[in-house]
N, C-alpha and C positions, 0 to 999 in steps of 0.2 A: 329127517329122525335119526339122534347117533346109535350105532350099532354097537352091541355091549361089549365088544372087543376093541373100540377106539376112546384112546385117552380123549380125556377133558382140552388137553390142551389141541388136539385134533377136531374134535368138537365147537373149540373156540374159532381156529383157522378156517374152518366149513360154513358154522351156523350162526356165526354173529349176527350175522344179516337179518336172518331168521327172527331171534330175540328182539334185535331192531324193532321190524315188521310188529313182531307181537306186541309189544310197550305203544308203538304208536298206535296200531288196532282199538286197544283197549282203550285206550283215551278217546279216539274218535268214536267207537261206539258207543262209552259207559260214561264218561267224563264230561267232554264238550257239549253235549249234548242237551247237560245239565248245569253248565256254566254260567251264571245269572240268570237260571230258570228255576231252581228248584223251590219247590213248593213246601210248606210246614211240617205236613208229613213223610218230608223224604230225608228230613235233618233231626237227630237224636242225640242225646248225650250220655256217655260212657260212663265216666267216674267224676264230672261235674261241668259246669256251664262252659266252660273252657276246653274242655279235651269232647269234642265233635264228630260225630259220623256221620256219613249220607249216605244216601245209596247208589252213588258216584262210587264211593269206598269199596263196598261192600261187592256190586256189581264187575267194578273193573278187575278187582283183586280174585275173584272166581274163574273171570275172564283169564286171566293172566295164571292161574294156575293150572289150569287144563292145558292152555295151549305151552307153556312152559314145561312140565310135564310130560306131555306126548313129544315133545323135542328132546329129550332126555331123559330115555327110562330107566329108572333107579333111581332117580334122583328126588329129593322129597322137597316142602314148599314148606317156609316160616313166614308165615302174612300177619300182617299187623291185625286185621280184625279177626282172622282163624284163632292167631295166638289169645287174644280177646275172649271169645268163646271157648277154648281149651288151652289154658295155661301151659298142660302139660307137654304141648307140642311145642313150645320154645327149645326142650332140649334137642329136638333134631340139630341145632346148630354145633353141639358137639359131640355129634354123630359121626359113622364114617359114609353114608352116604354124599353127595354132592347135594347142596344145598340151596336153594335158590329163596332169595331172602328179600322181600317183597312189602313196597309200603305204596298202595292206590294210589292216594292221595296226600302226599307229605305236604302239610300247611292247611289243612282241613277246613281252618277258621279262616282263611284268605280265599279261599275256595268259595265258602257260603258268603262271606261278603262282596262278592262280586272283585277280587284282587286279582290280579295276574300272577301274583307272586304264590303261586302253588307249583308240585311237581310229580312224577309217578318216580320212583326208585326200584331199581332191581340189581341185586349183587349174585353172583353165585361163587360159594365160598367150600372148600371141604379140608376137613381136617381143623375148625377153625382158622383158614388161611384163605385171604381174599383172592379170587381168581380174575374176575373181570365185572365190571359195573356200568350201569345203564339208567343216566340221569336225564330226563324226558319233562323239561316246561310247555307244553302242549299249548296252552295260551300264549306264550311267546315265541312258540315254533323253534326252539333249541333244543338241542340235544346232546348232552355228554357222555362219551365214553373211555372206559380205562381197561386195560388189560395188563396184568402184571407183568413187568418187564418190557412192555412194549406200546409205554408213553398213557398219556391222557390227551384227550382230543373236545374240540366243539365246532361241532359241525364240520368234522376231518381238518380242524385244523388243529395242529399241535398246541396242549395248553404248557405252558410254562411259568409257576407262580413268582421265580423271583425272591428275592430279599426287599424288606422295608426299605425308605430311602434313611441314611441317618439324618438324628437329628427330629426326625418328623414324629408325633405321638401314634403311639402303634394301635390301630384301629381293630377293636377285639367285640365281636358278637356275643354276645352273654345269654346264658338259662334267661326264662325270666320269675322272680322270685317267688312265683303260685309254685312253682317247680322244684323248689328248691326245701332242701331241710335248713335247720337252725347252721347244723355243721358248714351245710355246703355255702351257704348264704356268708358265713366268716369266711369262707377260704374263699369266696369271689370278691370281698370286701379287699383282698388284697390287691385288685387290679386298679380301683380305686386309688392310684398312685400318680406322682409327675410322670409323663411322658407316656400313657398310657390312657387311650380314648374308649370307654367302654361303651356299650350299647346291646336294648333286647333286643333278640334274635329275631326271625322272619322263622322262614321254611327252611327247616336245617338243610335238606339240600342245595340248597339256592346258595345260603350260607356256605357249605363247601364248595360248591362253584366261585364264587366270590375268591376265597383264597385261594383252589386253583389258576383261577384266573389272575391272580395280583392284584384285585381290587379290595380284597379286606386281608389285613395280615394275618388272623388270625381267629378261631372261638376257643369258646371255654363254655362248656354243656356237664348239666349236673345229672343226666341220666342218660342211661346206656343200652337202649333196646335197639337189638341188631337195626331192623328195618329202618331207624332213623339215622343211623351213622355208618352203614355196612359200604354203601356205593359214594359214598362224599370221604370216606377214610383212602378207598380205595386211590379216586379222583385227585387228593391234594396229595397223596406219595408218589404216584404216575406223573404229577406235574412237578415233580421236584421238593414238595415241603414233609412235614414232618407230624409224627404224633406221640403224645406223653402225656401220663396222668398225674398228678398232681405228690406220685411218689417218684416220678422218673422211668416208669416202665412204660412200654408201649401200650396204647389202648388193646383190648383184646373182646372182638365183637361174640364171644363165647361166654363173657361178663366176668363177675369178679372183679372191677378193678377199682381203683382209688379214686375215687371221684373228689370234685370234680377233675376234667382231664380237657388238654387242649390238642387241636389241630393248626398247624401255623404252616408260613409261605417257605420257611425255611427251618435246619436244625436249630439255630442258634437260635430264632426266637420264638420257635417251643421250650428250648429250655428254659429262657428267660420268663415265657407264661409258665410256664408249669412252678418256676422255682416263685413268682408272685401267689400263685397259687399255695401253694405251702407255706409261704411265710403268713397267710391270711387265719391259717387254722390255729 
């Protein structure tokens, strides 16, 4: 447990392993026992048939909220399911207290369908600055971590996103049309051009991991919920990548971004994709 006079940097130096343990335990206790075992009554819709929530989401978030709050007294939690119940709680991302940003099951649709392409996302931020993140894919036993200024790692191995191979089409994962406004659809149409190979995205957290690993060139997303992006944004940054909105500013987890935005393997690719998004408007 952090002492009140301990800095966030000191906390991370001493307790990152404790956060990792909490993430793994939440998945082991509440997510994996329900993987491919969900009963019908354990699955609900939120805004519609493409926006699902399960008992695994709710219980894993509850577990992490208790564990992470105990590790860092004075911190607050912004979790996807808690914000769904109380939208005003999202304001904590803009407050003075350290904030844990949690997506208990990112890729719930894949989880419900029995696909391994889901993960648990946790990020720690303060004053809108991302400080550390954990991306855990329990069905694949993969854990990616990032600490600001200290790099990104996958299962302990340093991640370096690199740059796309010259002359090859850019591979970009994009928002599903169901989650875009008419203006955002027009912006995303800027990616349907020579030299670009767009496709619909899966779990946002795993798409960010693919960018950080250099397996995907960029993402282009049209929504800004912090729990979907905070962990991945820092992971990509610390692997050597960059992120920009369509108007050329860095993406802010506190909101108010010009959407869609991109995160890419390197700064040049981020500028190219942001330019294409701007050209489509």
